[in-house]
TORKOL-4160 file (C-alpha; in steps of 0.2 Angstrom, whole numbers, padded with zeros to 4 digits, m for minus):
192
<pt num="1" X="0004" Y="m0034" Z="m0086"/>
<pt num="2" X="0019" Y="m0039" Z="m0076"/>
<pt num="3" X="0015" Y="m0038" Z="m0057"/>
<pt num="4" X="0036" Y="m0038" Z="m0051"/>
<pt num="5" X="0053" Y="m0026" Z="m0052"/>
<pt num="6" X="0068" Y="m0033" Z="m0053"/>
<pt num="7" X="0067" Y="m0037" Z="m0033"/>
<pt num="8" X="0050" Y="m0041" Z="m0029"/>
<pt num="9" X="0035" Y="m0048" Z="m0035"/>
<pt num="10" X="0016" Y="m0047" Z="m0031"/>
<pt num="11" X="0007" Y="m0061" Z="m0033"/>
<pt num="12" X="m0016" Y="m0063" Z="m0028"/>
<pt num="13" X="m0016" Y="m0067" Z="m0009"/>
<pt num="14" X="m0023" Y="m0083" Z="m0005"/>
<pt num="15" X="m0030" Y="m0092" Z="0011"/>
<pt num="16" X="m0012" Y="m0101" Z="0014"/>
<pt num="17" X="m0005" Y="m0083" Z="0018"/>
<pt num="18" X="m0016" Y="m0080" Z="0032"/>
<pt num="19" X="m0002" Y="m0087" Z="0045"/>
<pt num="20" X="0010" Y="m0074" Z="0038"/>
<pt num="21" X="m0002" Y="m0061" Z="0037"/>
<pt num="22" X="m0007" Y="m0066" Z="0058"/>
<pt num="23" X="0012" Y="m0063" Z="0062"/>
<pt num="24" X="0010" Y="m0049" Z="0055"/>
<pt num="25" X="m0005" Y="m0045" Z="0060"/>
<pt num="26" X="0001" Y="m0046" Z="0079"/>
<pt num="27" X="0016" Y="m0037" Z="0078"/>
<pt num="28" X="0012" Y="m0020" Z="0085"/>
<pt num="29" X="0030" Y="m0015" Z="0078"/>
<pt num="30" X="0022" Y="m0016" Z="0061"/>
<pt num="31" X="0003" Y="m0011" Z="0065"/>
<pt num="32" X="0010" Y="0005" Z="0073"/>
<pt num="33" X="0011" Y="0017" Z="0059"/>
<pt num="34" X="m0005" Y="0008" Z="0048"/>
<pt num="35" X="m0018" Y="0003" Z="0059"/>
<pt num="36" X="m0031" Y="0013" Z="0067"/>
<pt num="37" X="m0035" Y="m0001" Z="0084"/>
<pt num="38" X="m0019" Y="m0011" Z="0089"/>
<pt num="39" X="m0023" Y="m0024" Z="0095"/>
<pt num="40" X="m0018" Y="m0043" Z="0097"/>
<pt num="41" X="m0030" Y="m0055" Z="0086"/>
<pt num="42" X="m0032" Y="m0074" Z="0089"/>
<pt num="43" X="m0028" Y="m0085" Z="0072"/>
<pt num="44" X="m0046" Y="m0088" Z="0071"/>
<pt num="45" X="m0050" Y="m0071" Z="0070"/>
<pt num="46" X="m0037" Y="m0067" Z="0056"/>
<pt num="47" X="m0042" Y="m0081" Z="0048"/>
<pt num="48" X="m0060" Y="m0077" Z="0047"/>
<pt num="49" X="m0054" Y="m0058" Z="0041"/>
<pt num="50" X="m0046" Y="m0066" Z="0028"/>
<pt num="51" X="m0059" Y="m0076" Z="0022"/>
<pt num="52" X="m0072" Y="m0063" Z="0024"/>
<pt num="53" X="m0063" Y="m0048" Z="0021"/>
<pt num="54" X="m0051" Y="m0049" Z="0008"/>
<pt num="55" X="m0052" Y="m0065" Z="m0001"/>
<pt num="56" X="m0073" Y="m0065" Z="m0003"/>
<pt num="57" X="m0073" Y="m0047" Z="m0007"/>
<pt num="58" X="m0079" Y="m0040" Z="m0021"/>
<pt num="59" X="m0070" Y="m0022" Z="m0019"/>
<pt num="60" X="m0054" Y="m0026" Z="m0014"/>
<pt num="61" X="m0038" Y="m0034" Z="m0024"/>
<pt num="62" X="m0023" Y="m0039" Z="m0010"/>
<pt num="63" X="m0007" Y="m0044" Z="m0016"/>
<pt num="64" X="0007" Y="m0053" Z="m0006"/>
<pt num="65" X="0024" Y="m0043" Z="m0011"/>
<pt num="66" X="0039" Y="m0058" Z="m0010"/>
<pt num="67" X="0055" Y="m0053" Z="m0012"/>
<pt num="68" X="0063" Y="m0062" Z="m0028"/>
<pt num="69" X="0079" Y="m0066" Z="m0021"/>
<pt num="70" X="0074" Y="m0077" Z="m0006"/>
<pt num="71" X="0056" Y="m0080" Z="m0011"/>
<pt num="72" X="0050" Y="m0074" Z="0004"/>
<pt num="73" X="0035" Y="m0065" Z="0009"/>
<pt num="74" X="0039" Y="m0048" Z="0016"/>
<pt num="75" X="0020" Y="m0039" Z="0016"/>
<pt num="76" X="0003" Y="m0033" Z="0007"/>
<pt num="77" X="m0003" Y="m0022" Z="m0003"/>
<pt num="78" X="m0020" Y="m0020" Z="m0006"/>
<pt num="79" X="m0033" Y="m0010" Z="m0018"/>
<pt num="80" X="m0050" Y="m0009" Z="m0006"/>
<pt num="81" X="m0065" Y="0001" Z="m0007"/>
<pt num="82" X="m0065" Y="m0002" Z="m0027"/>
<pt num="83" X="m0080" Y="0009" Z="m0033"/>
<pt num="84" X="m0080" Y="0005" Z="m0053"/>
<pt num="85" X="m0094" Y="0018" Z="m0056"/>
<pt num="86" X="m0084" Y="0032" Z="m0050"/>
<pt num="87" X="m0067" Y="0024" Z="m0053"/>
<pt num="88" X="m0061" Y="0027" Z="m0036"/>
<pt num="89" X="m0051" Y="0015" Z="m0024"/>
<pt num="90" X="m0041" Y="0017" Z="m0009"/>
<pt num="91" X="m0025" Y="0009" Z="m0009"/>
<pt num="92" X="m0014" Y="0003" Z="0010"/>
<pt num="93" X="0004" Y="m0007" Z="0011"/>
<pt num="94" X="0012" Y="m0013" Z="0027"/>
<pt num="95" X="0029" Y="m0022" Z="0024"/>
<pt num="96" X="0028" Y="m0033" Z="0038"/>
<pt num="97" X="0047" Y="m0041" Z="0040"/>
<pt num="98" X="0056" Y="m0028" Z="0049"/>
<pt num="99" X="0070" Y="m0034" Z="0039"/>
<pt num="100" X="0064" Y="m0028" Z="0022"/>
<pt num="101" X="0060" Y="m0009" Z="0031"/>
<pt num="102" X="0070" Y="0006" Z="0023"/>
<pt num="103" X="0076" Y="m0003" Z="0009"/>
<pt num="104" X="0061" Y="0004" Z="m0006"/>
<pt num="105" X="0051" Y="m0012" Z="m0004"/>
<pt num="106" X="0036" Y="m0001" Z="m0002"/>
<pt num="107" X="0041" Y="0008" Z="m0016"/>
<pt num="108" X="0043" Y="m0002" Z="m0028"/>
<pt num="109" X="0026" Y="m0011" Z="m0022"/>
<pt num="110" X="0016" Y="0005" Z="m0022"/>
<pt num="111" X="0020" Y="0010" Z="m0040"/>
<pt num="112" X="0017" Y="m0009" Z="m0046"/>
<pt num="113" X="m0001" Y="m0006" Z="m0038"/>
<pt num="114" X="m0004" Y="0013" Z="m0045"/>
<pt num="115" X="0002" Y="0006" Z="m0064"/>
<pt num="116" X="m0013" Y="m0007" Z="m0060"/>
<pt num="117" X="m0025" Y="0003" Z="m0055"/>
<pt num="118" X="m0022" Y="0016" Z="m0066"/>
<pt num="119" X="m0017" Y="0008" Z="m0082"/>
<pt num="120" X="m0026" Y="m0009" Z="m0084"/>
<pt num="121" X="m0039" Y="m0004" Z="m0070"/>
<pt num="122" X="m0042" Y="0013" Z="m0078"/>
<pt num="123" X="m0045" Y="0023" Z="m0061"/>
<pt num="124" X="m0046" Y="0039" Z="m0060"/>
<pt num="125" X="m0043" Y="0043" Z="m0043"/>
<pt num="126" X="m0033" Y="0033" Z="m0029"/>
<pt num="127" X="m0033" Y="0037" Z="m0011"/>
<pt num="128" X="m0025" Y="0034" Z="0006"/>
<pt num="129" X="m0025" Y="0040" Z="0024"/>
<pt num="130" X="m0006" Y="0041" Z="0034"/>
<pt num="131" X="m0006" Y="0048" Z="0053"/>
<pt num="132" X="0004" Y="0063" Z="0052"/>
<pt num="133" X="0017" Y="0055" Z="0064"/>
<pt num="134" X="0023" Y="0043" Z="0048"/>
<pt num="135" X="0034" Y="0055" Z="0039"/>
<pt num="136" X="0044" Y="0042" Z="0029"/>
<pt num="137" X="0028" Y="0037" Z="0022"/>
<pt num="138" X="0019" Y="0053" Z="0020"/>
<pt num="139" X="0037" Y="0057" Z="0011"/>
<pt num="140" X="0036" Y="0042" Z="m0003"/>
<pt num="141" X="0019" Y="0044" Z="m0006"/>
<pt num="142" X="0024" Y="0063" Z="m0013"/>
<pt num="143" X="0035" Y="0056" Z="m0023"/>
<pt num="144" X="0022" Y="0045" Z="m0031"/>
<pt num="145" X="0010" Y="0058" Z="m0032"/>
<pt num="146" X="0001" Y="0059" Z="m0019"/>
<pt num="147" X="m0008" Y="0076" Z="m0013"/>
<pt num="148" X="m0016" Y="0080" Z="0004"/>
<pt num="149" X="m0032" Y="0084" Z="0003"/>
<pt num="150" X="m0037" Y="0083" Z="0019"/>
<pt num="151" X="m0033" Y="0079" Z="0037"/>
<pt num="152" X="m0045" Y="0072" Z="0051"/>
<pt num="153" X="m0035" Y="0083" Z="0067"/>
<pt num="154" X="m0031" Y="0072" Z="0083"/>
<pt num="155" X="m0039" Y="0057" Z="0076"/>
<pt num="156" X="m0027" Y="0044" Z="0083"/>
<pt num="157" X="m0020" Y="0044" Z="0100"/>
<pt num="158" X="m0002" Y="0034" Z="0101"/>
<pt num="159" X="0010" Y="0034" Z="0113"/>
<pt num="160" X="0001" Y="0046" Z="0125"/>
<pt num="161" X="m0002" Y="0058" Z="0113"/>
<pt num="162" X="m0016" Y="0064" Z="0099"/>
<pt num="163" X="m0009" Y="0063" Z="0080"/>
<pt num="164" X="m0020" Y="0069" Z="0063"/>
<pt num="165" X="m0024" Y="0055" Z="0050"/>
<pt num="166" X="m0018" Y="0063" Z="0032"/>
<pt num="167" X="m0031" Y="0059" Z="0018"/>
<pt num="168" X="m0020" Y="0059" Z="0001"/>
<pt num="169" X="m0023" Y="0055" Z="m0015"/>
<pt num="170" X="m0019" Y="0055" Z="m0034"/>
<pt num="171" X="m0027" Y="0058" Z="m0049"/>
<pt num="172" X="m0022" Y="0046" Z="m0065"/>
<pt num="173" X="m0020" Y="0060" Z="m0075"/>
<pt num="174" X="m0008" Y="0066" Z="m0065"/>
<pt num="175" X="0001" Y="0051" Z="m0063"/>
<pt num="176" X="0001" Y="0048" Z="m0081"/>
<pt num="177" X="0011" Y="0064" Z="m0083"/>
<pt num="178" X="0024" Y="0062" Z="m0069"/>
<pt num="179" X="0028" Y="0043" Z="m0078"/>
<pt num="180" X="0030" Y="0054" Z="m0095"/>
<pt num="181" X="0039" Y="0065" Z="m0087"/>
<pt num="182" X="0052" Y="0051" Z="m0076"/>
<pt num="183" X="0052" Y="0045" Z="m0095"/>
<pt num="184" X="0060" Y="0059" Z="m0103"/>
<pt num="185" X="0071" Y="0065" Z="m0089"/>
<pt num="186" X="0077" Y="0047" Z="m0090"/>
<pt num="187" X="0079" Y="0046" Z="m0110"/>
<pt num="188" X="0089" Y="0066" Z="m0108"/>
<pt num="189" X="0102" Y="0058" Z="m0096"/>
<pt num="190" X="0105" Y="0042" Z="m0108"/>
<pt num="191" X="0108" Y="0056" Z="m0123"/>
<pt num="192" X="0118" Y="0067" Z="m0113"/>
C-alpha cells in the first residue's frame, strides 16, 4: 500500500521530527482545536514525549504528512490506542503548518490513514474525538463516514466558555461501502 496522493505522502515519524513537532506542539493556534490541555513545552519535554509515547509505543502508528511539491512537513496523523484483539483504534490529525490549512491536506491524510487502518490492518472500527466548536473538522469527519456516537458535555474549557467533546466512529463495513459508492458514482460520471 502506498501512503501517498498526488499532493502528499505519509512517512513514519522518526526522532529527527522532534524539532518540527515541538514547533507545532507549542503553537497555541495549532493546538487550540485538538489538544485538551494547552501548554508550552520545553524541547526536552517534547523529545521525551516523542521517544517514549510515540516511537516506542506498540499501540500507535504515527506519520508525518509531507507536502510533495515543497517536500515540507505540514502535519502529523496517527492511529493510537490500537487494540488488535478487538480490531479498534483511535485516529488523530494535526495540520501544524498554518499556510496548509483549508487546502484539503487533512482530508487526504485522513483518507490515507483510514485506507491503511481498514484495508491493510483489517481494523473493524476507528474512532476519534473532536471539540464541538471545530465545525470544519466535524464536517470533514462526517464526509469520511464517521458518525457521532456520543458526547462528553462541557468537558473542555476554551476562550472563557465550556464546550463538548464529540465522540465519533466509523466501521470498516460502512467505510468500504462508502468507497464502493464513490467509485460507482465516478464510473457513472465518466460514462455520461
